C-alpha positions in Angstrom: -13.8 20.1 1.6 -10.8 19.4 3.8 -7.5 20.3 2.2 -4.2 21.8 3.3 -4.5 24.9 1.1 -4.5 28.6 1.7 -6.3 30.2 -1.3 -7.6 27.8 -4.0 -6.5 30.3 -6.6 -2.9 30.0 -5.4 -2.6 26.2 -5.1 -0.4 25.6 -8.1 2.2 28.4 -7.6 2.5 27.7 -3.9 2.9 24.0 -4.6 5.6 24.6 -7.2 7.5 27.0 -4.9 7.6 24.4 -2.2 8.7 21.8 -4.6 11.6 23.8 -6.0 12.6 25.2 -2.6 13.2 21.6 -1.5 14.9 20.3 -4.7 18.2 22.2 -5.4 18.5 20.8 -8.9 15.3 22.7 -10.1 14.4 26.3 -10.9 11.3 28.2 -11.8 11.3 29.8 -15.2 8.0 31.7 -15.2 4.5 30.9 -14.0 4.0 27.1 -13.9 7.4 26.3 -15.5 9.9 24.1 -13.7 13.3 23.6 -15.4 16.6 21.8 -14.6 19.0 24.1 -12.9 21.7 23.0 -15.4 19.6 23.6 -18.5 22.1 26.2 -19.8 24.9 23.7 -19.9 22.6 21.2 -21.7 21.8 23.8 -24.3 25.5 24.6 -24.8 26.4 20.9 -25.5 23.5 20.6 -27.9 21.4 18.0 -25.9 17.8 17.6 -27.0 15.5 19.2 -24.5 12.4 17.4 -23.3 9.3 19.3 -22.2 6.1 17.8 -20.9 3.3 18.9 -18.6 -0.4 19.4 -18.2 -2.8 20.4 -15.5 -1.8 20.2 -11.9 -3.4 17.6 -9.6 -1.3 14.7 -11.2 1.7 15.0 -8.8 4.4 13.8 -8.9 3.8 14.3 -12.6 5.1 16.3 -14.2 7.6 18.4 -12.2 8.7 15.3 -10.3 10.3 13.9 -13.5 12.5 16.9 -14.3 16.1 16.0 -13.9 19.0 14.1 -15.5 17.8 11.2 -17.5 14.2 12.4 -17.9 12.6 15.9 -18.5 14.4 19.2 -19.0 11.3 21.2 -18.1 7.7 20.7 -17.0 4.8 23.1 -17.6 2.0 23.0 -15.0 -1.4 24.5 -15.5 -4.2 25.0 -13.0 -5.7 21.9 -11.4 -6.9 19.6 -14.3 -6.4 22.4 -16.7 -4.0 22.6 -19.6 -1.2 25.1 -19.2 -1.5 28.2 -21.5 0.3 28.6 -24.8 2.4 31.3 -23.2 3.5 29.0 -20.4 4.5 26.3 -22.8 6.3 28.8 -25.0 8.2 30.1 -22.0 9.4 26.6 -21.3 10.6 26.1 -24.9 12.4 29.4 -24.8 14.1 28.6 -21.5 15.5 25.2 -22.4 15.5 25.2 -26.2 18.9 25.2 -28.0 20.8 23.8 -31.0 19.7 20.3 -30.1 16.0 21.2 -30.4 13.0 20.5 -28.2 10.7 17.5 -28.0 7.2 18.1 -26.5 5.6 15.0 -24.9 1.9 15.7 -24.7 -1.0 13.6 -23.3 -3.9 13.2 -25.7 -6.3 15.8 -24.3 -7.7 18.5 -26.5 -6.5 21.3 -24.4 -3.0 20.0 -24.1 -2.8 19.3 -27.8 -4.0 22.8 -28.7 -1.8 24.7 -26.3 1.3 22.7 -26.8 0.8 22.6 -30.5 0.3 26.3 -30.9 3.3 27.0 -28.7 5.4 24.8 -30.9 4.2 26.7 -34.0 5.1 30.0 -32.5 8.5 28.7 -31.3 9.3 27.5 -34.8 8.8 31.0 -36.2 11.3 32.2 -33.6 13.9 29.7 -35.0 13.5 26.9 -32.5 13.6 23.3 -33.7 10.5 21.7 -32.1 8.9 18.3 -32.5 5.8 17.0 -30.6 4.5 13.5 -29.9 1.1 12.7 -28.4 0.7 9.8 -25.9 -2.6 8.0 -26.0 -2.2 4.8 -23.9 -5.8 4.6 -22.6 -7.0 1.0 -23.4 -10.4 1.6 -22.0 -11.4 3.5 -25.1 -11.6 2.1 -28.6 -8.9 3.5 -30.9 -11.5 4.3 -33.5 -14.3 5.2 -31.2 -16.6 8.2 -31.6 -14.7 10.4 -29.2 -11.7 12.7 -29.0 -9.4 9.6 -29.0 -7.6 7.6 -26.4 -6.4 9.7 -23.5 -2.9 10.0 -22.2 -2.5 8.3 -18.8 0.2 7.0 -16.5 2.0 5.3 -19.4 3.2 8.8 -20.3 5.8 8.6 -17.5 7.4 5.6 -19.2 7.7 7.7 -22.4 9.4 10.4 -20.3 11.9 7.8 -19.2 12.7 6.4 -22.6 13.0 9.8 -24.3 15.1 11.1 -21.4 17.5 8.3 -21.7 17.8 8.7 -25.4 18.4 12.4 -25.1 21.0 11.9 -22.3 22.8 9.4 -24.6 23.3 12.3 -27.1 20.9 11.2 -29.8 19.6 13.8 -32.3 16.0 15.1 -32.1 14.7 12.9 -34.9 16.0 9.7 -33.1 14.8 10.8 -29.7 11.3 11.4 -31.2 11.4 8.0 -33.0 12.2 6.1 -29.8 9.6 8.1 -27.8 6.9 7.3 -30.5 7.9 3.6 -30.4 7.6 3.5 -26.6 4.2 5.3 -26.7 2.9 2.9 -29.2 3.8 -0.1 -27.0 2.1 1.0 -23.9 -1.5 0.3 -22.8 -3.1 1.7 -19.6 -6.4 1.2 -17.8 -7.5 2.4 -14.4 -10.2 1.8 -11.8 -11.5 4.3 -9.2 -12.9 3.5 -5.7 -13.7 7.2 -4.9 -13.9 10.6 -6.5 -11.5 13.5 -6.0 -12.2 17.2 -5.2 -10.7 20.0 -7.2 -9.9 22.8 -4.7 -11.6 25.5 -6.7 -14.7 23.4 -7.1 -15.0 22.4 -3.5 -16.9 19.2 -4.2 -16.2 15.8 -5.8 -16.4 15.5 -9.6 -18.4 12.3 -9.5 -20.4 10.3 -6.9 -19.6 6.7 -6.1 -21.6 4.6 -3.7 -19.7 2.6 -1.0 -20.2 -0.6 -3.1 -19.4 1.0 -6.5 -16.2 1.4 -8.6 -15.6 3.2 -11.8 -13.8 1.4 -14.6 -11.7 3.0 -17.3 -11.6 6.6 -16.0 -9.2 9.3 -17.1 -7.0 11.4 -14.8 -9.2 14.4 -14.3 -11.8 13.0 -11.9 -14.2 12.4 -14.8 -16.5 9.3 -15.0 -15.1 6.3 -16.7 -16.5 4.0 -19.3 -18.4 1.7 -16.9 -19.6 1.6 -13.3 -20.0 -1.6 -11.4 -20.0 -3.3 -8.0 -16.8 -3.5 -6.0 -15.0 -6.8 -6.6 -12.0 -8.5 -4.9 -8.7 -7.1 -5.8 -7.6 -10.1 -7.8 -10.7 -10.0 -10.0 -10.1 -6.3 -10.6 -6.5 -6.9 -11.6 -7.5 -9.8 -13.9 -10.1 -7.6 -15.7 -7.6 -4.7 -16.2 -4.8 -6.9 -17.4 -7.0 -8.9 -19.6 -8.0 -5.7 -21.4 -4.4 -4.5 -21.7 -3.1 -7.9 -23.0 -5.8 -8.1 -25.6 -5.3 -4.4 -26.6 -1.6 -4.8 -27.4 -1.8 -8.4 -28.6 0.6 -9.6 -25.8 0.9 -13.3 -25.4 3.0 -16.2 -24.1 6.7 -15.6 -24.6 6.4 -11.8 -24.8 8.6 -9.7 -22.5 6.8 -6.8 -20.7 7.2 -4.1 -18.1 4.5 -3.3 -15.6 3.6 0.0 -13.9 1.2 -0.2 -10.9 0.2 3.4 -10.4 -1.6 4.9 -7.3 -4.3 7.4 -8.4 -3.7 9.4 -5.3 -5.5 7.9 -2.3 -4.6 4.3 -2.3 -2.6 2.8 0.6 0.7 1.1 -0.2 -0.8 -2.0 1.2 -3.4 -2.2 -1.5 -0.9 -1.4 -4.2 1.2 -4.4 -3.0 -1.9 -6.7 -3.2 -2.5 -5.4 -6.8 1.1 -5.9 -7.8 1.1 -9.4 -6.4 -1.8 -10.5 -8.5 -0.6 -8.6 -11.6 2.8 -10.3 -11.7 1.1 -13.7 -11.0 -1.5 -13.2 -13.7 1.1 -12.4 -16.3 3.2 -15.3 -15.3 0.2 -17.6 -15.6 -0.1 -16.4 -19.2 3.5 -17.2 -20.0 4.4 -13.5 -20.2 7.7 -12.5 -18.7 7.7 -9.5 -16.5 11.1 -7.9 -17.1 10.6 -4.9 -14.8 7.9 -3.8 -12.4 7.4 -0.4 -10.7 4.9 0.1 -7.9 4.1 3.6 -6.5 2.6 7.0 -7.1 3.5 8.2 -10.6 0.6 10.1 -12.1 -2.5 10.8 -9.9 -5.9 12.4 -9.9 -5.5 14.3 -6.7 -6.7 12.2 -3.7 -8.7 9.7 -5.8 -8.6 6.1 -4.4 -7.8 3.5 -7.0 -5.1 2.5 -9.4 -4.1 2.2 -13.0 -2.0 -0.6 -14.6 0.3 0.1 -17.5 1.8 -2.7 -19.7 4.3 -2.4 -22.5 6.0 -5.0 -24.6 9.8 -4.5 -24.6 13.0 -5.5 -26.3 16.6 -5.1 -25.2 16.9 -1.6 -26.5 13.7 -0.3 -24.8 14.6 -2.1 -21.6 18.0 -0.5 -21.7 16.4 3.0 -21.9 14.1 2.2 -18.9 17.1 0.9 -16.9 19.3 3.9 -17.7 20.3 6.0 -14.7 18.2 9.1 -13.8 18.3 11.6 -11.0 14.8 12.9 -10.5 12.9 13.2 -7.3 10.3 10.5 -7.9 11.4 7.9 -10.5 12.1 4.7 -8.4 14.4 1.8 -8.9 12.9 -1.0 -11.0 12.3 -4.5 -9.7 12.4 -7.6 -11.8 9.2 -9.6 -11.8 9.4 -13.0 -10.3 7.3 -16.2 -10.2 5.7 -17.4 -7.0 8.2 -20.2 -6.5 10.9 -17.5 -6.1 9.2 -15.6 -3.3 10.4 -17.6 -0.3 13.5 -19.2 1.0 13.6 -23.0 1.3 12.2 -24.1 4.7 15.6 -25.5 5.6 17.1 -22.0 5.5 14.6 -20.4 7.8 13.5 -23.1 10.3 15.8 -25.8 11.6 13.6 -26.8 14.5 13.0 -30.5 14.7 9.4 -31.7 14.6 8.3 -34.3 17.0 6.6 -37.5 15.7 4.3 -37.6 18.8 0.9 -36.1 17.7 -1.2 -33.9 20.0 -3.9 -35.9 21.7 -7.0 -34.2 20.4 -9.2 -35.5 23.3 -6.9 -34.4 26.1 -8.1 -31.8 28.5 -5.4 -29.4 27.3 -6.3 -29.5 23.6 -10.0 -29.5 24.2 -9.4 -26.3 26.3 -7.3 -24.8 23.6 -10.0 -25.5 21.0 -12.6 -23.9 23.2 -10.4 -20.8 23.8 -9.8 -20.4 20.1 -13.5 -20.8 19.3 -14.4 -18.2 21.9 -11.8 -15.7 20.5 -13.1 -16.2 17.0 -16.7 -15.7 18.1 -15.7 -12.6 20.1 -13.8 -10.9 17.2 -16.4 -8.3 16.5 -17.0 -7.5 20.2 -13.3 -7.0 20.9 -12.8 -5.0 17.7 -15.6 -2.6 18.7 -14.1 -2.1 22.1 -10.6 -1.6 20.7 -11.9 0.9 18.2 -13.2 3.0 21.1 -10.0 3.0 23.1 -7.2 1.8 20.9 -6.4 1.1 17.3 -9.2 -1.4 16.6 -7.0 -4.5 15.8 -7.3 -6.6 18.9 -10.3 -8.7 17.9 -8.8 -9.3 14.4 -5.4 -10.2 15.9 -6.6 -12.6 18.5 -9.0 -14.3 16.1 -6.2 -14.7 13.5 -4.0 -16.2 16.2 -6.7 -18.6 17.3 -7.3 -19.8 13.7 -3.5 -20.3 13.3 -3.2 -22.3 16.5 -6.0 -24.7 15.3 -4.3 -25.0 11.9 -0.9 -25.7 13.3 -2.0 -28.6 15.6 -0.3 -31.2 13.4 3.0 -29.4 13.7 3.1 -29.4 17.5 5.0 -31.8 19.7 2.4 -33.8 21.7 4.9 -35.4 24.1 3.3 -33.5 27.1 1.4 -30.4 27.9 4.5 -28.2 28.1 5.6 -29.3 24.7 2.2 -28.4 23.2 2.3 -25.0 24.9 5.7 -24.2 23.4 4.4 -25.0 20.0 1.4 -22.7 20.6 3.7 -19.9 21.8 5.7 -20.2 18.5 2.4 -19.8 16.5 1.3 -16.9 18.6 4.5 -14.9 18.3 4.6 -15.6 14.6 1.0 -14.7 13.7 -0.1 -12.0 16.2 1.6 -8.7 15.8 1.5 -5.6 17.9 1.8 -5.9 21.7 -0.6 -8.9 22.1 1.6 -11.4 20.3 4.8 -11.2 22.4 2.8 -10.8 25.6 0.7 -13.9 25.0 3.8 -15.8 23.8 5.6 -14.9 27.0 2.6 -16.0 29.1 2.5 -19.4 27.4 6.2 -20.0 27.3 6.6 -19.3 31.1 3.6 -21.6 31.9 5.4 -24.3 29.8 8.7 -23.8 31.6 7.1 -23.9 35.0 5.2 -27.1 34.2 8.4 -28.6 33.1 9.9 -28.0 36.5 7.1 -30.0 38.1 4.9 -27.2 39.4 1.1 -27.3 39.3 -1.1 -25.4 36.8 -2.1 -22.6 39.2 1.6 -22.0 40.0 2.5 -22.1 36.3 -0.4 -19.7 35.4 0.8 -17.2 38.0 4.3 -17.5 36.7 3.0 -16.8 33.2 1.2 -13.7 34.4 4.5 -12.5 36.0 6.2 -12.9 32.7 3.7 -10.5 31.0 4.3 -7.9 33.8 8.0 -8.2 33.5 8.0 -7.9 29.7 5.4 -5.2 29.4 6.3 -3.2 32.5 2.6 -2.8 33.6 0.7 -3.8 36.7 -2.6 -3.5 38.5 -4.2 -0.1 37.8 -2.5 0.5 34.5 -5.6 -0.5 32.5 -4.2 -3.5 30.7 -4.9 -7.2 30.5 -3.1 -7.5 33.8 -6.0 -5.9 35.6 -7.8 -9.2 34.8 -4.9 -11.6 34.9 -3.3 -10.7 38.2 -6.6 -11.0 40.3 -7.4 -14.2 38.4 -4.0 -15.7 39.2 -4.3 -14.8 42.9 -7.8 -16.4 43.1 -6.6 -19.5 41.3 -4.4 -20.3 44.3 -7.6 -21.7 45.9 -7.7 -24.2 43.1 -11.1 -23.0 41.8 -11.4 -21.7 38.3 -14.8 -20.2 39.1 -13.1 -17.9 41.6 -10.5 -16.9 39.0 -13.2 -16.0 36.5 -15.1 -13.9 39.0 -11.9 -12.0 40.0 -11.0 -11.4 36.3 -14.5 -10.0 35.6 -14.2 -7.7 38.6 -10.7 -6.5 37.5 -12.0 -5.9 34.0 -15.0 -3.8 35.2 -12.6 -1.7 37.3 -10.7 -0.6 34.2 -13.7 1.4 33.1 -12.8 3.9 35.9 -9.1 4.0 35.1 -7.2 6.4 32.8 -4.7 4.2 30.9 -1.0 4.4 31.8 0.2 1.9 29.2 -0.6 1.1 25.6 -2.4 3.2 23.0 -5.2 4.0 25.4 -2.7 6.1 27.4 -2.9 8.8 24.7 -6.7 9.2 25.0 -6.9 10.6 28.6 -10.4 10.6 30.1 -12.0 9.6 26.8 -11.5 6.0 27.8 -13.5 6.3 31.0 -16.7 4.2 31.0 -15.2 1.7 28.6 -13.6 -1.5 29.9 -10.1 -2.4 28.6 -10.4 -4.7 25.6 -7.3 -6.7 26.6 -8.8 -7.4 30.0 -12.1 -8.4 28.4 -10.3 -10.8 26.2 -8.8 -12.5 29.3 -12.3 -13.0 30.8 -13.5 -14.6 27.5 -10.6 -17.0 27.6 -10.9 -17.9 31.3 -14.6 -18.6 30.8 -13.7 -20.9 28.0 -11.1 -22.7 30.2 -13.6 -23.1 33.0 -16.4 -24.5 30.7 -14.0 -27.1 29.2 -12.3 -28.2 32.4 -15.6 -28.5 34.3 -17.1 -30.5 31.5 -14.0 -32.9 31.3 -13.3 -33.1 35.1 -16.4 -32.0 36.9 -15.3 -33.2 40.3 -12.5 -30.6 40.4 -14.9 -27.6 40.1 
């Protein structure tokens, strides 16, 4: 187990101390109880207090939702363990006043028992306390032979609705009514790609093979309702939303809100892919996405995966969700859009005139370009492996992506002459290839094109392009970059023989295995790069070999 903890027994109190120390609007009111710093003023004006909570390990829930417009207090138990009756009672006593207290509880037996008994005790002390139970888990049948549907990430939406109603000054009965209505409209289902590890346990709660995912799990690291093979993201989203739509009887013409929730270990990149398909899927069904939230709302520690929550809304419910709040983690909402609204019209982003002269597909230049592109695509794995050893592992992918884009963009290039074709290629390269490779290769090709335009030969133009890379990147011979292959190749090409240039590039590339990098990401690795040739230089050799093979095939007399 690798976790940034001190003592597993002190995880929760130390976490809450850090959370409150960095959030001036919050205070601790006993073990595991976080309250709004202004709770006394709320009590004095008779505002309904909202208390929620559960086990730790679901951060930012629940303390992250304490603040104006949402919860008045959160009660946090040990990891994946319901808080005690006394902790819940301490929260009620701290924030309860003339307006009463509404407890928002997720449908787990421990939470229902501890919050329920605390409510009973508080009522004997004169507190006006009501409780609602959120059971938004669509993976389980409502009448199944189990403890009932669990409370999942949809609970956060209930916090938001109830918080807005309380902030608006509604009495306890009305706040409870709106919270119940919101809870009844929400359906949630999740999928896990990995397990999570409770600090006190020290080992994962379930085992998933590399090609397995768990469907319909809860939020405590427990197994779900079904295990299956990993599927593309779009298929996963379609399956989840299909279940949610059917569960709540949502159809064409309905208005909904969508919550895309990170279970803890999912990169933002993957959440964006999920959100893209989710909004698209609903649009294809004729369902209008009024609001969409994407982020980390209610987790299962570091579990990789996500859950989707869907709720049918009307103007009143949407107004509650849009009401202002000042918590540490509730984000601004975004309105769902259809695919046609994603991009600006082409005329607004690209006013470059397109030539009507097509590229000659049988010319020496284009045949050479095709061979270079094919070579880079074929070498993707080789370059990736090299770059994983000495860089960030993206060189092979980036160059192969650029090669495919160049081939796809052929019809858009101006085929008036070689320089015009090269300028088109430079535009593709700078658009498609990110990192350092994109601008460097674009500079190389642009300078070659400009030099050809001035009437110079290909060897002179190539050397000028190499100088452009050196000027832009600030590197030179001995810095362990692509220039260790390019500069010797350009010098050798002055003889007019491509074979000499290839030999010089190979020798320059081999020399990089004995050099500590002075530029690029390899420069951070010190002597760990020794014995491994620079991937960028190796890519140059691959491309020059492709050039030589094509030119010698088309014009053998030139050698």
